[in-house]
C-alpha positions as CSV (number, residue, x, y, z in Angstrom):
1,M,-11.5,85.9,-58.2
2,N,-11.7,82.2,-59.7
3,R,-10.9,79.9,-56.8
4,I,-10.5,76.8,-59.2
5,A,-6.8,75.6,-59.0
6,A,-4.7,76.3,-62.1
7,Y,-2.8,72.9,-62.1
8,P,-4.5,71.9,-65.3
9,Y,-2.8,74.6,-67.2
10,K,0.5,72.7,-66.7
11,S,-0.4,70.1,-69.2
12,H,-1.3,72.6,-71.7
13,L,2.1,74.3,-71.3
14,L,3.8,71.0,-71.5
15,V,1.8,70.1,-74.8
16,L,2.6,73.7,-75.9
17,T,6.3,73.6,-75.1
18,L,6.3,70.2,-76.9
19,F,4.8,71.7,-80.1
20,I,7.4,74.6,-80.0
21,N,10.0,72.2,-79.9
22,L,8.9,70.3,-82.8
23,A,8.5,73.6,-84.6
24,L,12.2,74.1,-84.2
25,F,13.0,70.9,-86.1
26,S,10.4,71.3,-88.7
27,C,9.7,73.9,-91.5
28,V,7.2,75.8,-89.3
29,S,7.2,79.7,-90.2
30,K,8.7,82.3,-87.6
31,K,5.3,83.8,-87.3
32,K,3.9,80.6,-86.1
33,Y,6.7,80.0,-83.8
34,N,6.4,83.5,-82.3
35,E,2.5,82.7,-81.8
36,L,3.2,79.8,-79.9
37,T,5.7,81.3,-77.7
38,Q,3.4,84.1,-77.0
39,K,0.6,81.5,-75.9
40,K,2.9,79.7,-73.7
41,S,4.0,83.0,-71.8
42,R,0.2,83.7,-71.3
43,L,-0.7,80.4,-70.1
44,E,2.3,80.7,-67.7
45,A,1.0,84.0,-66.3
46,E,-2.5,82.5,-66.0
47,N,-1.1,79.7,-64.2
48,A,0.8,81.9,-61.7
49,N,-2.4,83.9,-61.1
50,C,-4.2,80.9,-60.3
51,Q,-1.6,79.7,-57.8
52,D,-1.8,82.8,-55.9
53,S,-5.8,82.6,-55.9
54,L,-5.3,79.0,-54.4
55,F,-2.8,80.6,-51.7
56,A,-5.2,83.4,-50.9
57,T,-8.0,80.9,-50.5
58,T,-6.1,78.7,-48.3
59,Q,-5.1,81.4,-46.1
60,Q,-8.7,82.6,-45.8
61,R,-9.8,78.9,-44.9
62,D,-7.0,78.8,-42.3
63,S,-8.4,82.2,-40.9
64,L,-11.8,80.7,-40.7
65,M,-10.7,77.8,-38.8
66,T,-8.8,80.2,-36.2
67,L,-11.6,82.3,-35.9
68,V,-13.8,79.1,-34.8
69,K,-11.1,78.1,-32.3
70,N,-11.0,81.8,-30.9
71,L,-14.6,81.8,-30.6
72,L,-14.4,78.7,-28.5
73,N,-12.1,80.0,-26.4
74,D,-14.3,83.2,-26.2
75,K,-17.2,80.9,-25.1
76,K,-14.9,79.3,-22.4
77,T,-13.7,82.9,-21.0
78,L,-17.4,84.0,-21.0
79,M,-18.4,81.2,-18.9
80,N,-15.4,81.6,-16.6
81,D,-16.4,85.3,-16.2
82,T,-20.0,84.5,-15.6
83,T,-19.0,82.2,-12.8
84,Q,-16.9,85.0,-11.3
85,L,-19.7,87.5,-11.5
86,N,-22.1,85.2,-9.8
87,E,-19.5,84.8,-7.0
88,N,-19.1,88.5,-6.8
89,Y,-22.7,89.0,-7.0
90,R,-23.4,86.6,-4.1
91,K,-20.7,88.4,-2.0
92,L,-22.0,91.7,-2.6
93,D,-25.3,90.5,-1.7
94,K,-24.1,89.4,1.7
95,D,-22.3,92.6,2.2
96,Y,-25.4,94.4,1.4
97,Q,-27.3,92.3,4.1
98,S,-24.6,92.9,6.5
99,L,-24.7,96.5,5.9
100,S,-28.5,96.6,6.2
101,D,-28.4,94.7,9.5
102,S,-25.7,97.4,10.7
103,Y,-28.0,100.2,9.5
104,E,-30.8,98.9,11.4
105,K,-28.7,98.6,14.5
106,L,-27.5,102.0,14.2
107,L,-30.8,103.2,13.7
108,N,-32.1,101.7,17.1
109,K,-28.9,102.8,18.6
110,Y,-29.6,106.4,17.4
111,S,-33.2,106.3,18.8
112,K,-31.9,105.4,22.3
113,L,-29.2,107.9,22.3
114,Q,-31.3,110.8,21.3
115,N,-31.1,112.1,25.0
116,F,-27.3,112.2,24.9
117,S,-25.2,115.2,24.2
118,A,-25.8,117.4,21.0
119,A,-22.1,116.6,20.1
120,E,-22.7,112.9,20.3
121,T,-25.9,112.8,18.6
122,Q,-24.3,114.6,15.7
123,R,-21.6,112.0,15.6
124,L,-24.2,109.3,15.5
125,A,-26.0,111.1,12.8
126,N,-23.0,111.4,10.6
127,D,-22.1,107.7,11.3
128,L,-25.6,106.9,10.1
129,L,-25.5,109.1,7.2
130,K,-22.2,107.5,6.1
131,R,-23.5,104.0,6.5
132,E,-26.5,105.0,4.6
133,K,-24.2,106.2,1.7
134,E,-22.4,102.9,1.7
135,L,-25.6,101.0,1.6
136,M,-26.8,102.8,-1.5
137,D,-23.5,102.6,-3.0
138,A,-23.5,98.8,-2.6
139,K,-27.0,98.5,-4.0
140,K,-26.2,100.4,-6.9
141,E,-23.0,98.3,-7.6
142,T,-25.3,95.0,-7.1
143,E,-27.7,96.4,-9.6
144,M,-24.9,97.1,-12.2
145,L,-23.4,93.7,-11.8
146,Q,-26.7,92.1,-12.3
147,A,-27.4,94.1,-15.5
148,S,-23.8,93.0,-16.7
149,L,-24.3,89.4,-15.6
150,K,-27.5,89.4,-17.7
151,Q,-25.8,90.9,-20.7
152,R,-23.1,88.3,-20.6
153,E,-25.5,85.5,-20.3
154,A,-27.4,86.7,-23.2
155,R,-24.3,86.9,-25.4
156,L,-23.2,83.4,-24.3
157,N,-26.6,81.8,-24.9
158,E,-26.5,83.4,-28.4
159,L,-23.2,82.0,-29.0
160,E,-24.1,78.7,-27.7
161,K,-27.3,78.8,-29.9
162,I,-25.3,79.5,-33.2
163,L,-22.8,77.0,-32.3
164,A,-25.4,74.3,-31.6
165,D,-27.3,75.4,-34.9
166,K,-23.8,74.9,-36.7
167,E,-23.4,71.6,-35.3
168,K,-27.2,70.5,-36.2
169,A,-26.3,71.9,-39.7
170,T,-23.3,69.8,-39.9
171,N,-24.9,66.6,-38.7
172,E,-28.0,67.1,-41.1
173,L,-25.5,67.7,-44.1
174,K,-23.7,64.4,-43.1
175,N,-26.9,62.4,-43.2
176,K,-28.1,64.1,-46.5
177,V,-24.8,62.9,-48.0
178,S,-24.6,59.6,-46.4
179,K,-28.3,59.0,-47.8
180,A,-27.0,60.2,-51.2
181,L,-24.2,57.8,-51.4
182,L,-25.9,54.9,-49.7
183,N,-25.4,52.5,-52.4
184,F,-21.7,52.7,-52.6
185,K,-19.4,50.4,-50.8
186,D,-18.0,51.6,-47.3
187,K,-14.5,50.5,-48.1
188,D,-14.5,52.8,-51.3
189,L,-16.5,55.9,-49.5
190,T,-16.8,57.1,-46.3
191,V,-18.6,60.3,-44.5
192,N,-17.5,61.4,-41.4
193,I,-17.5,64.7,-39.2
194,K,-14.3,66.0,-37.9
195,N,-13.4,69.4,-36.2
196,G,-17.0,70.7,-37.4
197,K,-16.5,69.7,-40.8
198,V,-18.0,67.0,-43.2
199,Y,-15.2,64.8,-44.8
200,V,-16.4,62.7,-47.8
201,S,-13.3,60.2,-48.5
202,L,-13.3,58.5,-51.9
203,S,-10.9,55.8,-52.5
204,E,-8.8,55.8,-55.8
205,Q,-10.2,52.6,-57.1
206,L,-13.7,54.2,-56.8
207,L,-12.6,57.2,-59.0
208,F,-9.5,56.3,-61.0
209,Q,-7.3,54.0,-62.7
210,S,-3.7,54.0,-61.5
211,G,-1.9,57.1,-62.6
212,S,-5.1,58.4,-64.5
213,I,-6.7,61.7,-63.8
214,V,-9.9,60.6,-65.6
215,V,-12.9,59.6,-63.3
216,D,-14.3,56.2,-63.9
217,K,-18.0,55.9,-64.4
218,T,-18.7,54.5,-61.2
219,G,-16.9,57.4,-59.5
220,E,-18.8,59.8,-61.6
221,E,-22.1,58.5,-60.9
222,A,-21.1,58.8,-57.0
223,L,-20.0,62.4,-57.7
224,K,-23.3,63.4,-59.5
225,K,-25.3,62.0,-56.6
226,L,-23.0,64.2,-54.2
227,A,-23.7,67.2,-56.5
228,L,-27.3,66.9,-56.1
229,V,-26.9,67.6,-52.4
230,L,-24.2,70.1,-52.6
231,K,-25.8,72.4,-55.2
232,E,-28.7,73.0,-52.6
233,Q,-26.1,74.2,-49.8
234,D,-25.1,77.8,-50.6
235,D,-23.7,78.1,-47.0
236,I,-21.0,75.8,-47.1
237,S,-17.4,75.9,-48.6
238,I,-16.1,72.9,-50.4
239,M,-12.5,71.8,-50.6
240,V,-11.8,69.0,-53.0
241,E,-8.3,67.5,-51.8
242,G,-6.4,65.0,-53.9
243,H,-4.0,62.6,-52.0
244,T,-1.7,60.1,-53.5
245,D,0.7,57.4,-51.9
246,D,4.6,58.0,-51.6
247,V,5.2,55.9,-54.8
248,P,6.6,58.2,-57.3
249,V,4.4,58.5,-60.7
250,A,5.7,56.7,-63.6
251,K,7.8,58.8,-66.0
252,G,6.6,59.8,-69.3
253,I,2.9,60.7,-68.3
254,P,2.1,63.9,-70.2
255,G,1.5,66.8,-68.0
256,I,2.4,64.9,-64.6
257,K,5.8,65.2,-63.1
258,D,5.2,64.1,-59.6
259,N,2.5,63.3,-57.2
260,W,1.8,66.8,-56.6
261,D,0.6,67.2,-60.2
262,L,-1.4,64.0,-60.1
263,S,-3.2,65.0,-56.7
264,V,-3.9,68.5,-58.3
265,L,-5.3,67.3,-61.8
266,R,-7.4,64.6,-60.0
267,A,-8.8,67.1,-57.5
268,T,-9.4,69.3,-60.6
269,S,-11.2,66.5,-62.6
270,I,-13.7,65.9,-59.7
271,T,-14.3,69.7,-59.4
272,R,-15.1,69.9,-63.0
273,I,-17.9,67.2,-62.7
274,L,-19.4,68.8,-59.6
275,L,-19.6,72.1,-61.3
276,N,-21.0,70.6,-64.5
277,N,-23.6,69.1,-62.2
278,G,-25.0,72.2,-60.7
279,V,-22.4,73.0,-57.7
280,S,-21.6,76.7,-57.5
281,S,-18.0,77.9,-58.6
282,K,-17.9,80.6,-55.8
283,N,-17.9,77.6,-53.1
284,I,-15.5,75.2,-54.4
285,I,-11.7,75.0,-54.4
286,P,-9.6,72.1,-55.7
287,A,-6.3,71.4,-54.0
288,G,-3.6,68.7,-54.4
289,R,-1.9,67.4,-51.1
290,G,0.3,64.8,-52.9
291,E,1.6,62.1,-50.5
292,F,2.2,64.5,-47.7
293,A,-1.0,64.1,-45.7
294,P,-1.2,60.2,-45.3
295,I,-3.8,58.6,-43.0
296,D,-1.7,55.6,-42.6
297,P,2.3,56.2,-42.4
298,E,3.0,52.6,-42.9
299,K,5.0,51.6,-46.1
300,T,2.8,48.5,-46.9
301,S,0.5,48.1,-49.7
302,E,-2.6,48.2,-47.7
303,A,-1.4,51.4,-46.1
304,R,-0.6,53.2,-49.6
305,K,-3.9,51.9,-50.9
306,K,-5.8,53.8,-48.1
307,N,-3.7,56.8,-48.8
308,R,-4.5,56.8,-52.4
309,R,-7.9,58.8,-52.0
310,T,-9.8,62.0,-52.7
311,E,-11.3,63.9,-49.6
312,I,-14.3,66.3,-50.3
313,I,-14.3,68.6,-47.1
314,L,-17.7,70.4,-46.5
315,T,-17.5,73.6,-44.1
316,P,-20.2,75.6,-42.9
317,K,-19.8,79.4,-43.6
318,L,-19.5,81.5,-40.4
319,D,-21.1,84.7,-41.6
320,E,-23.4,84.7,-38.7
321,L,-20.6,84.6,-36.1
322,F,-18.7,87.4,-37.8
323,S,-22.1,89.5,-37.4
324,I,-22.0,89.0,-33.8
325,L,-18.3,90.0,-33.4
326,E,-18.7,93.0,-35.4
327,N,-21.8,94.0,-33.1
328,N,-19.8,93.4,-30.0
């Protein structure tokens, strides 16, 4: 399934609609008009399919985020269970020692009372056998708890190692990206880790002219350097998110009705540059957030400048964690 968002088709549809309308007022043949109408319908269908693909991919991303949250909860539960098992083990061990002492006392008492009557001797013998059985049962339960405790500790250690490896890989990826983009100003480009993901945030002034979807040369240079790192990373998912401020776009720009269109088309332009420089199309998804995910909610010019940005979100894949869950 092609994961690249279909919003660029909107501009094609608008242009094609314009041609069809022009054709209505000109001497174009009916055959040409029908061809244009069929092409418009086909592009609309392709646009709908791409919208479905973007929605499905976004759901998959949300599922992965939920899975990581559940795994962290499982880790916490396992640690609590391990603590409880340790307490139970210590209690059983104490009970086992108590039973052992009781058994020794009964054995001594039995030896002293061997001269008693046969009935009394039999009673003591039965009592002794009962205590022996209780002692063996307690020992067996203790051994089972020890085995269960070792299994849980092994699984907990495995999960902790994978999470630690994931965190290490995320930090290494951040360092590689930061090093590749070292020559660009901090105010135009930042690299941070948030919720286990690497966020590369690029300002509008680095990438685009106001209202434009064409990446400037400086921005294209930064994206090419970033692509050199990303094309070597087969184990990450890449989400390219376009963001705008809350000021409506100027009317009359072909193919752009509102900030949704602007943010999606900008994300798609950036995605194409990354793809053209070696990043795999299987790992990358462009998306537009419009003005609905601001980092500064104020209505000042400075706040709006911060909100006009593109975020490239790098998420490590969780195949190894899936494997552990399937085997347990």
